[in-house]
N, C-alpha and C positions, 0 to 999 in steps of 0.2 A: 176126884183122883188127887193122889197125893205122891210128890215124887221127894224122895231123900237121897242128899249126896255127902259122904264122906270124904275125906282126903287124907293120905297119909303118905309119909315119905317124902322125898326131896333133897336135894343138898342142905339148904337153907330154908327150913320151915319158916314161913310167915304167917303167924297165928290169925290175922284178918282172913288171908286168902285160904287159910286150910280149916277154919270154923265149918262145922257140919251146918249145912242148909237145909228147910225144907220148903216146899213150895205146894200149897192147895192151889188147884187150877180153878176153883170155881170162886176164888179171892184173887185174882190177877186178870187182867184184859185178856177179853176174849180171844184176840187174835193171838196173844203169848200163848195162850191157853191151846189153842187150836195147832200152834206150831209145835209144841211140844207132843202133843198127842200124835200129829204125823210123824214126828222123829222117831217117838217109839214105834210106830207102825214100822215103818222104813227100817228101823233096825232088828224088828220080829223080835222085840226086848223079850217078851215072855217064853219065846221059845230058846234063847240065849240061855250054854251053860252057868253054872253059878260061877266059873273063875274062866277069865277070857285073858290070855296072853301069859307068855312064860318070862321069867326073870332069868337071866343067862347070868353065872358064875361071874361075881365082881361087880353086881350091877345094883350095888345098895343105896344107890341115891336116886332111884326111879319112882315116880309116884304112883300109889296106889288110890283108885278110885272106885267105892262102893256104892252102888246105885240100888234103892229101893223103891218098888212102885205099889202101891196100894191103888187098886181098882175097883171097886165093887168087894165082891169076895174074893178077887184075885191079888195074890202077893208075890213078888218076885224080888230076888236080890242077886245083882251078880259084882263080883270084885275083878275089876279091870286094870291091869298091869302096863305100865309103858314098856316099851313104845307101842302105842295103840295103831294096829295093821288096819281097822277095818275105820274107814272114813265116815260112814253114819254114826256108829257109837262116838268117834271124837267131835262130832259135830254135836251129837247129843248132850255129850258132857259141856263142851264149849257153851252150849246155850242154857242148859241147868245153870253154870256159875253165872253167867250174864244176867239172867232172869233173876237168881236168887240176889245177886246184888243191888238190884232194884229196890228190893224190900228192905234192904239194911239200913239203919239211920245214919 
């Protein structure tokens, strides 16, 4: 399985934090891979709409997260806009970021 995350927006974009990241679950610790797979199931990721959240007028500094998951023949991308009201989606993004940072030099 491959999980990609792109981040855009925010008041002061920090390049290192907003760099796109890709995690291949067969190349990371099995426990971390299982955690990500479990979070994808909890969020019903492949059943989510293409866009989650709405930006209110005057909310120019909010973050947008684009998550793409490739699993076998399935590919799904969702765009999630702050504020993230679904705690399971927030946890998924947090864990993707944390695990993705472990891979960086």
